C-alpha positions as protocol buffer text, in pm:
chain_id: "A"
residue {
  index: 1
  type: MET
  ca { x: -5822 y: 9406 z: 2701 }
}
residue {
  index: 2
  type: ARG
  ca { x: -5568 y: 9618 z: 2513 }
}
residue {
  index: 3
  type: ILE
  ca { x: -5839 y: 9861 z: 2397 }
}
residue {
  index: 4
  type: VAL
  ca { x: -5968 y: 9896 z: 2753 }
}
residue {
  index: 5
  type: LEU
  ca { x: -5615 y: 9967 z: 2877 }
}
residue {
  index: 6
  type: PHE
  ca { x: -5559 y: 10239 z: 2617 }
}
residue {
  index: 7
  type: MET
  ca { x: -5894 y: 10399 z: 2710 }
}
residue {
  index: 8
  type: LEU
  ca { x: -5800 y: 10401 z: 3078 }
}
residue {
  index: 9
  type: LEU
  ca { x: -5461 y: 10556 z: 3002 }
}
residue {
  index: 10
  type: ALA
  ca { x: -5625 y: 10823 z: 2790 }
}
residue {
  index: 11
  type: LEU
  ca { x: -5877 y: 10907 z: 3064 }
}
residue {
  index: 12
  type: THR
  ca { x: -5599 y: 10947 z: 3320 }
}
residue {
  index: 13
  type: GLY
  ca { x: -5405 y: 11182 z: 3093 }
}
residue {
  index: 14
  type: TRP
  ca { x: -5110 y: 10948 z: 3044 }
}
residue {
  index: 15
  type: ALA
  ca { x: -4896 y: 11024 z: 2739 }
}
residue {
  index: 16
  type: ARG
  ca { x: -4640 y: 10793 z: 2586 }
}
residue {
  index: 17
  type: PRO
  ca { x: -4287 y: 10936 z: 2609 }
}
residue {
  index: 18
  type: GLN
  ca { x: -4175 y: 11057 z: 2269 }
}
residue {
  index: 19
  type: GLY
  ca { x: -3887 y: 11200 z: 2075 }
}
residue {
  index: 20
  type: LEU
  ca { x: -3915 y: 11574 z: 2018 }
}
residue {
  index: 21
  type: THR
  ca { x: -3722 y: 11705 z: 1719 }
}
residue {
  index: 22
  type: ILE
  ca { x: -3577 y: 12056 z: 1725 }
}
residue {
  index: 23
  type: ALA
  ca { x: -3519 y: 12138 z: 1360 }
}
residue {
  index: 24
  type: GLU
  ca { x: -3458 y: 12512 z: 1403 }
}
residue {
  index: 25
  type: CYS
  ca { x: -3181 y: 12642 z: 1627 }
}
residue {
  index: 26
  type: SER
  ca { x: -3380 y: 12923 z: 1788 }
}
residue {
  index: 27
  type: GLU
  ca { x: -3485 y: 13004 z: 2142 }
}
residue {
  index: 28
  type: ALA
  ca { x: -3853 y: 12983 z: 2041 }
}
residue {
  index: 29
  type: ALA
  ca { x: -3808 y: 12627 z: 1911 }
}
residue {
  index: 30
  type: LEU
  ca { x: -3617 y: 12528 z: 2225 }
}
residue {
  index: 31
  type: ASP
  ca { x: -3883 y: 12679 z: 2451 }
}
residue {
  index: 32
  type: GLN
  ca { x: -4158 y: 12496 z: 2262 }
}
residue {
  index: 33
  type: ALA
  ca { x: -3981 y: 12161 z: 2295 }
}
residue {
  index: 34
  type: LEU
  ca { x: -3910 y: 12211 z: 2668 }
}
residue {
  index: 35
  type: ALA
  ca { x: -4271 y: 12310 z: 2732 }
}
residue {
  index: 36
  type: ALA
  ca { x: -4397 y: 11996 z: 2558 }
}
residue {
  index: 37
  type: ALA
  ca { x: -4151 y: 11755 z: 2720 }
}
residue {
  index: 38
  type: VAL
  ca { x: -4268 y: 11502 z: 2979 }
}
residue {
  index: 39
  type: ASP
  ca { x: -4078 y: 11240 z: 3177 }
}
residue {
  index: 40
  type: GLY
  ca { x: -3886 y: 11009 z: 2946 }
}
residue {
  index: 41
  type: ASP
  ca { x: -3882 y: 11239 z: 2644 }
}
residue {
  index: 42
  type: ALA
  ca { x: -3573 y: 11297 z: 2429 }
}
residue {
  index: 43
  type: LEU
  ca { x: -3515 y: 11635 z: 2264 }
}
residue {
  index: 44
  type: GLU
  ca { x: -3309 y: 11581 z: 1950 }
}
residue {
  index: 45
  type: PHE
  ca { x: -3147 y: 11867 z: 1759 }
}
residue {
  index: 46
  type: THR
  ca { x: -3133 y: 11818 z: 1383 }
}
residue {
  index: 47
  type: CYS
  ca { x: -2989 y: 12167 z: 1331 }
}
residue {
  index: 48
  type: ALA
  ca { x: -2654 y: 12326 z: 1410 }
}
residue {
  index: 49
  type: GLY
  ca { x: -2598 y: 12679 z: 1534 }
}
residue {
  index: 50
  type: ILE
  ca { x: -2593 y: 12930 z: 1818 }
}
residue {
  index: 51
  type: ILE
  ca { x: -2909 y: 12986 z: 2023 }
}
residue {
  index: 52
  type: PRO
  ca { x: -2921 y: 13318 z: 2212 }
}
residue {
  index: 53
  type: ILE
  ca { x: -3072 y: 13254 z: 2557 }
}
residue {
  index: 54
  type: THR
  ca { x: -3266 y: 13553 z: 2691 }
}
residue {
  index: 55
  type: THR
  ca { x: -3440 y: 13379 z: 2983 }
}
residue {
  index: 56
  type: THR
  ca { x: -3326 y: 13097 z: 3211 }
}
residue {
  index: 57
  type: LYS
  ca { x: -3450 y: 12755 z: 3100 }
}
residue {
  index: 58
  type: VAL
  ca { x: -3594 y: 12561 z: 3395 }
}
residue {
  index: 59
  type: ILE
  ca { x: -3617 y: 12182 z: 3371 }
}
residue {
  index: 60
  type: ASP
  ca { x: -3830 y: 11983 z: 3614 }
}
residue {
  index: 61
  type: ALA
  ca { x: -3882 y: 11663 z: 3412 }
}
residue {
  index: 62
  type: ASP
  ca { x: -3670 y: 11353 z: 3343 }
}
residue {
  index: 63
  type: ILE
  ca { x: -3551 y: 11427 z: 2990 }
}
residue {
  index: 64
  type: THR
  ca { x: -3262 y: 11389 z: 2748 }
}
residue {
  index: 65
  type: ILE
  ca { x: -3128 y: 11675 z: 2535 }
}
residue {
  index: 66
  type: ASN
  ca { x: -2904 y: 11556 z: 2252 }
}
residue {
  index: 67
  type: ALA
  ca { x: -2732 y: 11773 z: 1991 }
}
residue {
  index: 68
  type: ALA
  ca { x: -2466 y: 11525 z: 1871 }
}
residue {
  index: 69
  type: PRO
  ca { x: -2340 y: 11501 z: 1604 }
}
residue {
  index: 70
  type: HIS
  ca { x: -2442 y: 11863 z: 1540 }
}
residue {
  index: 71
  type: THR
  ca { x: -2278 y: 12165 z: 1705 }
}
residue {
  index: 72
  type: VAL
  ca { x: -2533 y: 12355 z: 1914 }
}
residue {
  index: 73
  type: THR
  ca { x: -2438 y: 12639 z: 2149 }
}
residue {
  index: 74
  type: PHE
  ca { x: -2657 y: 12799 z: 2415 }
}
residue {
  index: 75
  type: ASP
  ca { x: -2530 y: 13158 z: 2438 }
}
residue {
  index: 76
  type: GLY
  ca { x: -2631 y: 13345 z: 2753 }
}
residue {
  index: 77
  type: GLU
  ca { x: -2500 y: 13673 z: 2607 }
}
residue {
  index: 78
  type: GLU
  ca { x: -2412 y: 13781 z: 2965 }
}
residue {
  index: 79
  type: ARG
  ca { x: -2786 y: 13826 z: 3035 }
}
residue {
  index: 80
  type: GLY
  ca { x: -2824 y: 13572 z: 3315 }
}
residue {
  index: 81
  type: ARG
  ca { x: -2820 y: 13202 z: 3402 }
}
residue {
  index: 82
  type: ILE
  ca { x: -2873 y: 12967 z: 3107 }
}
residue {
  index: 83
  type: LEU
  ca { x: -3012 y: 12648 z: 3264 }
}
residue {
  index: 84
  type: PHE
  ca { x: -3163 y: 12555 z: 3600 }
}
residue {
  index: 85
  type: ILE
  ca { x: -3242 y: 12191 z: 3688 }
}
residue {
  index: 86
  type: GLU
  ca { x: -3495 y: 12138 z: 3965 }
}
residue {
  index: 87
  type: ASP
  ca { x: -3459 y: 11899 z: 4256 }
}
residue {
  index: 88
  type: GLY
  ca { x: -3587 y: 11554 z: 4155 }
}
residue {
  index: 89
  type: ALA
  ca { x: -3532 y: 11597 z: 3781 }
}
residue {
  index: 90
  type: GLU
  ca { x: -3302 y: 11352 z: 3600 }
}
residue {
  index: 91
  type: VAL
  ca { x: -3146 y: 11517 z: 3295 }
}
residue {
  index: 92
  type: ASN
  ca { x: -2903 y: 11387 z: 3035 }
}
residue {
  index: 93
  type: ILE
  ca { x: -2739 y: 11645 z: 2804 }
}
residue {
  index: 94
  type: ARG
  ca { x: -2501 y: 11556 z: 2523 }
}
residue {
  index: 95
  type: GLY
  ca { x: -2325 y: 11774 z: 2270 }
}
residue {
  index: 96
  type: VAL
  ca { x: -2451 y: 12114 z: 2386 }
}
residue {
  index: 97
  type: ASP
  ca { x: -2206 y: 12397 z: 2455 }
}
residue {
  index: 98
  type: PHE
  ca { x: -2284 y: 12668 z: 2713 }
}
residue {
  index: 99
  type: VAL
  ca { x: -2119 y: 13009 z: 2681 }
}
residue {
  index: 100
  type: ARG
  ca { x: -2143 y: 13355 z: 2838 }
}
residue {
  index: 101
  type: GLY
  ca { x: -2378 y: 13268 z: 3124 }
}
residue {
  index: 102
  type: ASN
  ca { x: -2390 y: 13531 z: 3397 }
}
residue {
  index: 103
  type: ALA
  ca { x: -2525 y: 13490 z: 3751 }
}
residue {
  index: 104
  type: GLU
  ca { x: -2423 y: 13650 z: 4079 }
}
residue {
  index: 105
  type: SER
  ca { x: -2435 y: 13317 z: 4264 }
}
residue {
  index: 106
  type: GLY
  ca { x: -2454 y: 12950 z: 4172 }
}
residue {
  index: 107
  type: GLY
  ca { x: -2380 y: 12818 z: 3826 }
}
residue {
  index: 108
  type: SER
  ca { x: -2415 y: 13080 z: 3555 }
}
residue {
  index: 109
  type: ALA
  ca { x: -2424 y: 12825 z: 3272 }
}
residue {
  index: 110
  type: ILE
  ca { x: -2592 y: 12541 z: 3463 }
}
residue {
  index: 111
  type: ASN
  ca { x: -2725 y: 12526 z: 3819 }
}
residue {
  index: 112
  type: THR
  ca { x: -2847 y: 12179 z: 3913 }
}
residue {
  index: 113
  type: ASN
  ca { x: -3026 y: 12050 z: 4220 }
}
residue {
  index: 114
  type: GLY
  ca { x: -3126 y: 11728 z: 4046 }
}
residue {
  index: 115
  type: THR
  ca { x: -2938 y: 11447 z: 3873 }
}
residue {
  index: 116
  type: LEU
  ca { x: -2742 y: 11560 z: 3568 }
}
residue {
  index: 117
  type: THR
  ca { x: -2525 y: 11370 z: 3321 }
}
residue {
  index: 118
  type: LEU
  ca { x: -2339 y: 11606 z: 3087 }
}
residue {
  index: 119
  type: SER
  ca { x: -2120 y: 11469 z: 2808 }
}
residue {
  index: 120
  type: ASP
  ca { x: -1933 y: 11583 z: 2498 }
}
residue {
  index: 121
  type: SER
  ca { x: -1992 y: 11948 z: 2583 }
}
residue {
  index: 122
  type: ARG
  ca { x: -1801 y: 12271 z: 2641 }
}
residue {
  index: 123
  type: LEU
  ca { x: -1860 y: 12543 z: 2900 }
}
residue {
  index: 124
  type: ALA
  ca { x: -1666 y: 12861 z: 2823 }
}
residue {
  index: 125
  type: GLY
  ca { x: -1665 y: 13228 z: 2910 }
}
residue {
  index: 126
  type: ASN
  ca { x: -1913 y: 13199 z: 3196 }
}
residue {
  index: 127
  type: VAL
  ca { x: -1879 y: 13323 z: 3555 }
}
residue {
  index: 128
  type: HIS
  ca { x: -1899 y: 13016 z: 3785 }
}
residue {
  index: 129
  type: ALA
  ca { x: -1984 y: 12779 z: 3502 }
}
residue {
  index: 130
  type: LEU
  ca { x: -2160 y: 12483 z: 3668 }
}
residue {
  index: 131
  type: ALA
  ca { x: -2286 y: 12449 z: 4025 }
}
residue {
  index: 132
  type: ASN
  ca { x: -2395 y: 12108 z: 4149 }
}
residue {
  index: 133
  type: PHE
  ca { x: -2611 y: 12057 z: 4458 }
}
residue {
  index: 134
  type: GLY
  ca { x: -2738 y: 11713 z: 4355 }
}
residue {
  index: 135
  type: THR
  ca { x: -2573 y: 11428 z: 4165 }
}
residue {
  index: 136
  type: LEU
  ca { x: -2353 y: 11511 z: 3866 }
}
residue {
  index: 137
  type: THR
  ca { x: -2166 y: 11303 z: 3609 }
}
residue {
  index: 138
  type: LEU
  ca { x: -1932 y: 11472 z: 3361 }
}
residue {
  index: 139
  type: GLU
  ca { x: -1786 y: 11281 z: 3067 }
}
residue {
  index: 140
  type: ARG
  ca { x: -1563 y: 11440 z: 2804 }
}
residue {
  index: 141
  type: VAL
  ca { x: -1653 y: 11794 z: 2908 }
}
residue {
  index: 142
  type: THR
  ca { x: -1423 y: 12093 z: 2857 }
}
residue {
  index: 143
  type: PHE
  ca { x: -1431 y: 12397 z: 3086 }
}
residue {
  index: 144
  type: ALA
  ca { x: -1236 y: 12686 z: 2935 }
}
residue {
  index: 145
  type: GLY
  ca { x: -1188 y: 13050 z: 3027 }
}
residue {
  index: 146
  type: ASN
  ca { x: -1458 y: 13076 z: 3293 }
}
residue {
  index: 147
  type: ARG
  ca { x: -1415 y: 13380 z: 3518 }
}
residue {
  index: 148
  type: GLY
  ca { x: -1494 y: 13187 z: 3836 }
}
residue {
  index: 149
  type: ALA
  ca { x: -1478 y: 12821 z: 3929 }
}
residue {
  index: 150
  type: ALA
  ca { x: -1544 y: 12593 z: 3635 }
}
residue {
  index: 151
  type: LEU
  ca { x: -1728 y: 12353 z: 3868 }
}
residue {
  index: 152
  type: TYR
  ca { x: -1866 y: 12430 z: 4214 }
}
residue {
  index: 153
  type: ASN
  ca { x: -1967 y: 12109 z: 4389 }
}
residue {
  index: 154
  type: SER
  ca { x: -2169 y: 12079 z: 4707 }
}
residue {
  index: 155
  type: GLY
  ca { x: -2322 y: 11743 z: 4615 }
}
residue {
  index: 156
  type: LEU
  ca { x: -2190 y: 11423 z: 4459 }
}
residue {
  index: 157
  type: ALA
  ca { x: -1986 y: 11464 z: 4141 }
}
residue {
  index: 158
  type: TYR
  ca { x: -1811 y: 11219 z: 3907 }
}
residue {
  index: 159
  type: VAL
  ca { x: -1570 y: 11370 z: 3653 }
}
residue {
  index: 160
  type: ARG
  ca { x: -1422 y: 11153 z: 3377 }
}
residue {
  index: 161
  type: ASP
  ca { x: -1205 y: 11230 z: 3074 }
}
residue {
  index: 162
  type: SER
  ca { x: -1259 y: 11604 z: 3110 }
}
residue {
  index: 163
  type: THR
  ca { x: -1044 y: 11916 z: 3071 }
}
residue {
  index: 164
  type: PHE
  ca { x: -1023 y: 12229 z: 3288 }
}
residue {
  index: 165
  type: THR
  ca { x: -818 y: 12513 z: 3139 }
}
residue {
  index: 166
  type: GLY
  ca { x: -789 y: 12888 z: 3181 }
}
residue {
  index: 167
  type: ASN
  ca { x: -1045 y: 12913 z: 3460 }
}
residue {
  index: 168
  type: ARG
  ca { x: -1010 y: 13107 z: 3783 }
}
residue {
  index: 169
  type: ARG
  ca { x: -1023 y: 12765 z: 3947 }
}
residue {
  index: 170
  type: GLY
  ca { x: -1090 y: 12420 z: 3804 }
}
residue {
  index: 171
  type: VAL
  ca { x: -1309 y: 12276 z: 4080 }
}
residue {
  index: 172
  type: ASP
  ca { x: -1426 y: 12431 z: 4406 }
}
residue {
  index: 173
  type: ASN
  ca { x: -1535 y: 12126 z: 4605 }
}
residue {
  index: 174
  type: ALA
  ca { x: -1721 y: 12286 z: 4894 }
}
residue {
  index: 175
  type: SER
  ca { x: -1819 y: 12008 z: 5136 }
}
residue {
  index: 176
  type: GLY
  ca { x: -1912 y: 11781 z: 4846 }
}
residue {
  index: 177
  type: ASP
  ca { x: -1791 y: 11436 z: 4739 }
}
residue {
  index: 178
  type: LEU
  ca { x: -1583 y: 11451 z: 4421 }
}
residue {
  index: 179
  type: PHE
  ca { x: -1435 y: 11169 z: 4211 }
}
residue {
  index: 180
  type: VAL
  ca { x: -1201 y: 11268 z: 3926 }
}
residue {
  index: 181
  type: GLN
  ca { x: -1061 y: 11020 z: 3675 }
}
residue {
  index: 182
  type: ASN
  ca { x: -842 y: 11058 z: 3365 }
}
residue {
  index: 183
  type: SER
  ca { x: -881 y: 11436 z: 3351 }
}
residue {
  index: 184
  type: VAL
  ca { x: -648 y: 11729 z: 3281 }
}
residue {
  index: 185
  type: PHE
  ca { x: -612 y: 12061 z: 3466 }
}
residue {
  index: 186
  type: TYR
  ca { x: -383 y: 12326 z: 3317 }
}
residue {
  index: 187
  type: GLY
  ca { x: -360 y: 12704 z: 3304 }
}
residue {
  index: 188
  type: ASN
  ca { x: -605 y: 12763 z: 3590 }
}
residue {
  index: 189
  type: VAL
  ca { x: -520 y: 13058 z: 3817 }
}
residue {
  index: 190
  type: ALA
  ca { x: -668 y: 13117 z: 4163 }
}
residue {
  index: 191
  type: THR
  ca { x: -646 y: 13495 z: 4139 }
}
residue {
  index: 192
  type: GLU
  ca { x: -778 y: 13595 z: 4482 }
}
residue {
  index: 193
  type: ARG
  ca { x: -526 y: 13706 z: 4740 }
}
residue {
  index: 194
  type: GLY
  ca { x: -412 y: 13408 z: 4942 }
}
residue {
  index: 195
  type: GLY
  ca { x: -595 y: 13169 z: 4709 }
}
residue {
  index: 196
  type: MET
  ca { x: -509 y: 12800 z: 4715 }
}
residue {
  index: 197
  type: GLY
  ca { x: -606 y: 12504 z: 4501 }
}
residue {
  index: 198
  type: ALA
  ca { x: -605 y: 12633 z: 4142 }
}
residue {
  index: 199
  type: GLY
  ca { x: -679 y: 12293 z: 3991 }
}
residue {
  index: 200
  type: ILE
  ca { x: -897 y: 12166 z: 4274 }
}
residue {
  index: 201
  type: ALA
  ca { x: -976 y: 12347 z: 4600 }
}
residue {
  index: 202
  type: ASN
  ca { x: -1132 y: 12119 z: 4858 }
}
residue {
  index: 203
  type: SER
  ca { x: -1309 y: 12133 z: 5191 }
}
residue {
  index: 204
  type: GLY
  ca { x: -1500 y: 11808 z: 5139 }
}
residue {
  index: 205
  type: SER
  ca { x: -1388 y: 11468 z: 5008 }
}
residue {
  index: 206
  type: VAL
  ca { x: -1190 y: 11419 z: 4686 }
}
residue {
  index: 207
  type: VAL
  ca { x: -1048 y: 11116 z: 4505 }
}
residue {
  index: 208
  type: VAL
  ca { x: -826 y: 11183 z: 4202 }
}
residue {
  index: 209
  type: ILE
  ca { x: -708 y: 10896 z: 3980 }
}
residue {
  index: 210
  type: GLY
  ca { x: -498 y: 10902 z: 3663 }
}
residue {
  index: 211
  type: SER
  ca { x: -511 y: 11278 z: 3615 }
}
residue {
  index: 212
  type: THR
  ca { x: -262 y: 11548 z: 3514 }
}
residue {
  index: 213
  type: PHE
  ca { x: -206 y: 11894 z: 3664 }
}
residue {
  index: 214
  type: TYR
  ca { x: 39 y: 12146 z: 3513 }
}
residue {
  index: 215
  type: GLU
  ca { x: 89 y: 12522 z: 3463 }
}
residue {
  index: 216
  type: ASN
  ca { x: -172 y: 12612 z: 3724 }
}
residue {
  index: 217
  type: TYR
  ca { x: -105 y: 12883 z: 3982 }
}
residue {
  index: 218
  type: ALA
  ca { x: -229 y: 12957 z: 4334 }
}
residue {
  index: 219
  type: PRO
  ca { x: -65 y: 13231 z: 4548 }
}
residue {
  index: 220
  type: ALA
  ca { x: -86 y: 13027 z: 4869 }
}
residue {
  index: 221
  type: GLY
  ca { x: 19 y: 12701 z: 4703 }
}
residue {
  index: 222
  type: GLY
  ca { x: -175 y: 12403 z: 4585 }
}
residue {
  index: 223
  type: SER
  ca { x: -146 y: 12493 z: 4220 }
}
residue {
  index: 224
  type: ALA
  ca { x: -268 y: 12139 z: 4148 }
}
residue {
  index: 225
  type: VAL
  ca { x: -474 y: 12051 z: 4457 }
}
residue {
  index: 226
  type: GLY
  ca { x: -536 y: 12232 z: 4785 }
}
residue {
  index: 227
  type: THR
  ca { x: -739 y: 12115 z: 5084 }
}
residue {
  index: 228
  type: HIS
  ca { x: -841 y: 12281 z: 5411 }
}
residue {
  index: 229
  type: ARG
  ca { x: -1120 y: 12300 z: 5671 }
}
residue {
  index: 230
  type: GLY
  ca { x: -1099 y: 11929 z: 5744 }
}
residue {
  index: 231
  type: GLY
  ca { x: -1119 y: 11821 z: 5381 }
}
residue {
  index: 232
  type: GLU
  ca { x: -971 y: 11490 z: 5265 }
}
residue {
  index: 233
  type: VAL
  ca { x: -792 y: 11423 z: 4935 }
}
residue {
  index: 234
  type: VAL
  ca { x: -673 y: 11087 z: 4798 }
}
residue {
  index: 235
  type: LEU
  ca { x: -435 y: 11102 z: 4499 }
}
residue {
  index: 236
  type: ALA
  ca { x: -345 y: 10802 z: 4284 }
}
residue {
  index: 237
  type: HIS
  ca { x: -152 y: 10756 z: 3957 }
}
residue {
  index: 238
  type: SER
  ca { x: -151 y: 11130 z: 3888 }
}
residue {
  index: 239
  type: LEU
  ca { x: 107 y: 11385 z: 3769 }
}
residue {
  index: 240
  type: LEU
  ca { x: 117 y: 11688 z: 3999 }
}
residue {
  index: 241
  type: LEU
  ca { x: 331 y: 11973 z: 3867 }
}
residue {
  index: 242
  type: GLY
  ca { x: 365 y: 12316 z: 4024 }
}
residue {
  index: 243
  type: SER
  ca { x: 631 y: 12586 z: 4016 }
}
residue {
  index: 244
  type: ALA
  ca { x: 894 y: 12742 z: 4240 }
}
residue {
  index: 245
  type: ASP
  ca { x: 642 y: 13002 z: 4363 }
}
residue {
  index: 246
  type: SER
  ca { x: 334 y: 12777 z: 4368 }
}
residue {
  index: 247
  type: ALA
  ca { x: 378 y: 12428 z: 4514 }
}
residue {
  index: 248
  type: PRO
  ca { x: 158 y: 12160 z: 4358 }
}
residue {
  index: 249
  type: CYS
  ca { x: -18 y: 12063 z: 4683 }
}
residue {
  index: 250
  type: PHE
  ca { x: -152 y: 12253 z: 4983 }
}
residue {
  index: 251
  type: GLY
  ca { x: -271 y: 12071 z: 5295 }
}
residue {
  index: 252
  type: GLY
  ca { x: -242 y: 11703 z: 5379 }
}
residue {
  index: 253
  type: MET
  ca { x: -277 y: 11460 z: 5089 }
}
residue {
  index: 254
  type: ILE
  ca { x: -334 y: 11084 z: 5110 }
}
residue {
  index: 255
  type: ASP
  ca { x: -100 y: 10905 z: 4870 }
}
residue {
  index: 256
  type: GLY
  ca { x: -281 y: 10627 z: 4690 }
}
residue {
  index: 257
  type: GLY
  ca { x: 33 y: 10526 z: 4501 }
}
residue {
  index: 258
  type: GLY
  ca { x: 164 y: 10584 z: 4151 }
}
residue {
  index: 259
  type: ASN
  ca { x: 188 y: 10964 z: 4181 }
}
residue {
  index: 260
  type: VAL
  ca { x: 470 y: 11190 z: 4061 }
}
residue {
  index: 261
  type: GLN
  ca { x: 519 y: 11548 z: 4186 }
}
residue {
  index: 262
  type: ALA
  ca { x: 742 y: 11852 z: 4124 }
}
residue {
  index: 263
  type: PRO
  ca { x: 891 y: 12065 z: 4256 }
}
residue {
  index: 264
  type: GLY
  ca { x: 940 y: 11961 z: 4616 }
}
residue {
  index: 265
  type: THR
  ca { x: 740 y: 11718 z: 4824 }
}
residue {
  index: 266
  type: SER
  ca { x: 427 y: 11917 z: 4911 }
}
residue {
  index: 267
  type: CYS
  ca { x: 205 y: 11627 z: 4796 }
}
residue {
  index: 268
  type: GLY
  ca { x: 369 y: 11389 z: 5046 }
}
residue {
  index: 269
  type: GLU
  ca { x: 718 y: 11291 z: 5151 }
}
residue {
  index: 270
  type: LEU
  ca { x: 684 y: 10946 z: 4995 }
}
residue {
  index: 271
  type: VAL
  ca { x: 557 y: 11063 z: 4654 }
}
residue {
  index: 272
  type: PRO
  ca { x: 839 y: 11044 z: 4395 }
}
residue {
  index: 273
  type: VAL
  ca { x: 970 y: 11374 z: 4259 }
}
residue {
  index: 274
  type: LEU
  ca { x: 983 y: 11410 z: 3880 }
}
residue {
  index: 275
  type: PRO
  ca { x: 1345 y: 11343 z: 3775 }
}
residue {
  index: 276
  type: GLY
  ca { x: 1533 y: 11654 z: 3663 }
}
residue {
  index: 277
  type: SER
  ca { x: 1288 y: 11898 z: 3820 }
}
């Protein structure tokens, strides 16, 4: 019976999911592995290094890409978008850094319409670094020095234990659903005239729990969090620090308890103000 089953699977073209080893950190080796990958495959880097990306990598299969414990960087060299994930694809990426992606719209490092879990990675020096139009989970991801929004979300996004620093904006939540937990936003500057929401700008639905915002700046206020256009924000157990010329919150916030703010009471009249501020 087992022999007959294997013959039937072979005739139908079925292939057993496999691990694909990338032993050379080159674009040619990456392209070869992506071309060979089928649903369920895991691409494992056994090398460390920087891979120049000259053409956008398109993923339409359910795969895992794992570089840990090695250090592997996809360098877009300002040529174009680095990675595009198709609708319907489920992708898990761990330990890969994405730098210098460049695209006029969408995510210049990663643009995803599918389901993406990204962990233990760094996105730096891109334009708008990551754009999500599907379902996104971020765990222990650092966004640093991106020239646009670190994360643009128009889908469903979960952000945990992550850091947003030195970006034009931490998160632009445009009509999406965003959940942020145990994350840090500092040094983000909404540079456009009248900009609000340097840490998080919202016109959708946001829940922030156990997170810290400091040394961000937005000309219109909301250096930590800003909401408009009917958006809703719930804040709980978070530290929301602004400055005399950039209040920490802009728009109506829902106080979930345990928050501290300074200066002033822009995040809600009942939220305690940091002593000595």
